[in-house]
C-alpha positions as CSV (number, residue, x, y, z in Angstrom):
1,X,-25.0,21.3,35.0
2,X,-23.8,22.3,31.6
3,X,-26.3,23.6,29.0
4,X,-24.2,21.8,26.4
5,X,-25.4,18.3,25.5
6,X,-23.2,15.4,26.6
7,X,-22.7,12.2,24.7
8,X,-21.1,9.0,25.8
9,X,-19.7,6.5,23.2
10,X,-18.4,3.1,24.2
11,X,-15.8,1.5,21.9
12,X,-14.7,5.0,20.9
13,X,-11.1,4.1,20.2
14,X,-11.6,3.0,16.6
15,X,-14.0,2.2,13.8
16,X,-17.7,3.1,14.1
17,X,-17.2,4.3,17.6
18,X,-14.4,6.7,16.7
19,X,-16.3,8.0,13.6
20,X,-19.4,8.6,15.8
21,X,-17.6,10.5,18.5
22,X,-15.9,12.6,15.9
23,X,-19.2,13.6,14.4
24,X,-20.7,14.3,17.8
25,X,-17.8,16.5,18.7
26,X,-18.2,18.5,15.4
27,X,-21.9,18.8,16.1
28,X,-21.2,20.6,19.4
29,X,-21.7,17.8,21.9
30,X,-19.4,17.4,24.9
31,X,-18.1,14.0,23.8
32,X,-17.0,11.3,26.2
33,X,-15.2,8.4,24.6
34,X,-15.1,5.1,26.6
35,X,-12.4,2.7,25.8
36,X,-10.5,-0.1,27.5
37,X,-7.2,1.4,26.6
38,X,-6.0,4.9,27.1
39,X,-5.6,6.9,23.9
40,X,-4.1,10.3,23.4
41,X,-6.8,12.4,21.8
42,X,-7.4,16.1,21.6
43,X,-11.0,16.1,20.4
44,X,-12.9,14.2,23.0
45,X,-13.0,13.5,26.7
46,X,-11.4,10.1,27.2
47,X,-12.7,7.7,29.9
48,X,-10.8,4.5,30.7
49,X,-13.4,1.8,31.2
50,X,-13.7,-2.0,30.8
51,X,-17.4,-2.5,29.8
52,X,-17.3,-6.1,31.1
53,X,-16.6,-4.9,34.7
54,X,-19.7,-3.5,36.5
55,X,-17.6,-1.4,38.9
56,X,-15.6,0.1,36.0
57,X,-18.9,1.1,34.3
58,X,-20.4,2.6,37.5
59,X,-17.2,4.6,38.1
60,X,-17.0,5.8,34.4
61,X,-20.6,7.0,34.5
62,X,-20.0,8.8,37.8
63,X,-17.0,10.4,36.2
64,X,-19.2,11.8,33.4
65,X,-21.8,13.2,35.8
66,X,-19.2,14.6,38.1
67,X,-17.5,16.5,35.2
68,X,-20.5,17.5,33.2
69,X,-23.7,17.0,35.3
70,X,-25.7,15.3,32.6
71,X,-26.0,12.6,29.8
72,X,-28.1,13.3,26.7
73,X,-26.8,10.5,24.4
74,X,-25.4,7.0,24.9
75,X,-24.0,5.1,22.0
76,X,-23.1,1.5,22.8
77,X,-20.5,0.5,20.2
78,X,-18.0,-1.7,22.1
79,X,-18.1,-5.3,20.9
80,X,-16.2,-8.4,20.2
81,X,-16.5,-11.0,17.4
82,X,-16.2,-14.7,17.5
83,X,-16.5,-16.9,14.4
84,X,-16.5,-20.5,15.7
85,X,-18.9,-23.5,15.5
86,X,-20.9,-23.8,18.7
87,X,-19.7,-27.3,19.4
88,X,-16.0,-26.1,19.3
89,X,-16.6,-23.0,21.4
90,X,-15.0,-22.9,24.8
91,X,-16.9,-21.6,27.8
92,X,-14.3,-18.9,28.3
93,X,-14.9,-17.7,24.7
94,X,-18.7,-17.6,25.3
95,X,-18.0,-15.6,28.5
96,X,-16.0,-12.9,26.7
97,X,-18.7,-12.5,24.0
98,X,-21.5,-12.3,26.6
99,X,-19.6,-10.0,28.9
100,X,-18.7,-7.4,26.2
101,X,-21.6,-7.6,23.8
102,X,-24.4,-8.1,26.4
103,X,-23.3,-7.3,29.9
104,X,-21.5,-4.2,28.7
105,X,-24.5,-2.8,27.0
106,X,-26.7,-3.7,30.0
107,X,-24.4,-2.0,32.5
108,X,-24.1,1.2,30.5
109,X,-27.8,1.5,29.8
110,X,-28.7,0.8,33.4
111,X,-26.3,3.4,34.8
112,X,-27.0,6.1,32.2
113,X,-30.8,5.7,32.2
114,X,-31.6,7.8,35.3
115,X,-29.6,10.7,33.8
116,X,-31.1,10.2,30.3
117,X,-34.6,10.3,31.8
118,X,-33.8,13.8,33.2
119,X,-32.7,15.1,29.8
120,X,-35.2,13.2,27.5
121,X,-32.2,11.5,26.0
122,X,-31.4,8.9,23.3
123,X,-29.7,5.6,23.4
124,X,-28.3,4.0,20.2
125,X,-27.0,0.4,20.4
126,X,-24.8,-0.8,17.6
127,X,-26.0,-4.3,16.8
128,X,-25.3,-6.0,13.4
129,X,-27.1,-7.2,10.3
130,X,-26.5,-10.7,11.6
131,X,-28.9,-9.9,14.5
132,X,-31.8,-10.5,12.1
133,X,-30.1,-12.7,9.5
134,X,-27.9,-15.0,11.6
135,X,-24.4,-15.9,10.3
136,X,-24.0,-19.7,10.8
137,X,-20.2,-19.2,11.0
138,X,-20.6,-17.0,14.0
139,X,-23.5,-18.3,16.1
140,X,-22.6,-16.7,19.4
141,X,-21.8,-13.3,17.9
142,X,-25.1,-13.4,16.0
143,X,-27.0,-14.4,19.2
144,X,-25.4,-11.6,21.2
145,X,-26.4,-9.0,18.6
146,X,-30.0,-10.4,18.5
147,X,-30.1,-10.0,22.2
148,X,-29.3,-6.3,21.8
149,X,-32.1,-5.9,19.3
150,X,-34.5,-7.7,21.7
151,X,-33.5,-5.4,24.7
152,X,-33.6,-2.3,22.5
153,X,-37.1,-3.1,21.3
154,X,-38.4,-3.7,24.8
155,X,-36.9,-0.4,26.1
156,X,-38.2,1.4,23.0
157,X,-41.7,0.3,23.9
158,X,-41.1,1.7,27.5
159,X,-40.8,5.2,26.1
160,X,-44.1,6.4,27.7
161,X,-42.5,5.8,31.1
162,X,-38.9,6.9,30.5
163,X,-39.2,9.5,27.7
164,X,-35.9,8.0,26.5
165,X,-35.7,7.0,22.8
166,X,-33.9,3.7,22.4
167,X,-32.7,2.5,18.9
168,X,-30.5,-0.1,17.4
169,X,-28.6,0.2,14.2
170,X,-27.7,-2.9,12.1
171,X,-24.5,-2.2,10.2
172,X,-23.2,-4.7,7.6
173,X,-19.5,-5.3,6.9
174,X,-17.8,-2.0,7.6
175,X,-14.2,-1.0,6.8
176,X,-12.8,-1.1,10.3
177,X,-10.1,-2.7,12.4
178,X,-12.9,-4.8,13.9
179,X,-13.7,-6.4,10.5
180,X,-10.0,-6.9,9.7
181,X,-9.5,-8.8,12.9
182,X,-12.7,-10.8,12.3
183,X,-11.3,-11.8,8.9
184,X,-8.0,-12.8,10.2
185,X,-6.4,-9.7,8.6
186,X,-6.9,-11.4,5.2
187,X,-7.3,-8.8,2.5
188,X,-9.1,-11.4,0.3
189,X,-11.6,-12.3,3.1
190,X,-12.2,-8.6,3.7
191,X,-12.9,-7.9,0.0
192,X,-15.2,-10.9,-0.1
193,X,-17.3,-9.4,2.7
194,X,-18.0,-6.3,0.7
195,X,-18.7,-8.2,-2.6
196,X,-21.2,-10.5,-1.0
197,X,-23.8,-7.7,-0.2
198,X,-26.1,-5.9,-2.7
199,X,-24.3,-2.6,-2.2
200,X,-21.2,-4.3,-3.5
201,X,-18.7,-2.7,-1.1
202,X,-17.9,-2.3,2.5
203,X,-19.6,0.5,4.4
204,X,-17.4,3.4,5.7
205,X,-17.5,4.0,9.4
206,X,-18.6,7.6,8.9
207,X,-21.7,6.3,7.0
208,X,-22.9,4.3,9.9
209,X,-22.0,7.2,12.2
210,X,-24.1,9.4,10.1
211,X,-27.2,7.2,10.7
212,X,-26.4,7.3,14.4
213,X,-26.1,11.1,14.3
214,X,-29.5,11.4,12.7
215,X,-31.1,9.3,15.4
216,X,-29.6,11.4,18.2
217,X,-30.5,14.7,16.5
218,X,-33.6,16.8,17.2
219,X,-34.7,15.8,13.7
220,X,-34.4,12.1,14.4
221,X,-38.0,11.5,15.7
222,X,-38.1,8.0,14.2
223,X,-40.6,5.9,16.1
224,X,-39.1,2.5,15.2
225,X,-36.5,0.7,17.2
226,X,-34.3,-0.9,14.6
227,X,-32.6,0.8,11.7
228,X,-31.0,-1.4,9.0
229,X,-27.9,0.2,7.5
230,X,-26.4,-3.1,6.3
231,X,-26.1,-2.3,2.6
232,X,-28.6,-5.0,2.0
233,X,-26.7,-7.7,3.9
234,X,-29.8,-8.7,5.8
235,X,-31.9,-9.3,2.7
236,X,-29.0,-11.1,1.0
237,X,-28.5,-13.4,3.9
238,X,-32.2,-14.3,4.1
239,X,-32.3,-15.0,0.4
240,X,-29.2,-17.3,0.7
241,X,-30.7,-19.2,3.6
242,X,-33.8,-20.3,1.7
243,X,-33.8,-23.9,0.7
């Protein structure tokens, strides 16, 4: 087993996941980036994995252990968005959201947990501000992120048994390909996302990654499961929803 700490980041190919794995690498972690597509990269260990597929996740986790012997950090960042009224949503669309945003998180947490228990490790799940201030234009996405917060909180309270710290971060609109796709690649829609929050701008991926880095560091002894880094989106949504 390596003495160097090992971090696994899902959804590492772009956006918050890529920013996080970049900071982990700079901080001296052996960084294992999980993505559904192969990407040429020189600064982290790339693992091809479809988080929706149980066997793929099991194999990917085994690959990390075979290569490095340990897991100290797991960051679940892989996710998909769906903005569609519930009564217009196809079952197949529901399945994709549930499989990526929920099953993928469950599979990776379950497979990594035995190894994290050995190292006294940390899990950070990337949820969303809409987990606590639901977006009526994206009900399934909001629900899937709320599920992540619920699971995170339950596992956080299980710390006395596992000695694994489990946190969730709640980003607001962040300047990533994920947001661009969610906004239909409309520059006007993207800019509106930033202007509608108290911070008055989109978050940068490295800002969210910085919060994650603090949580996984030795200094990050925060005994609270959910960290809001939404730029005030959650407060603004709640205010707008009062009637």
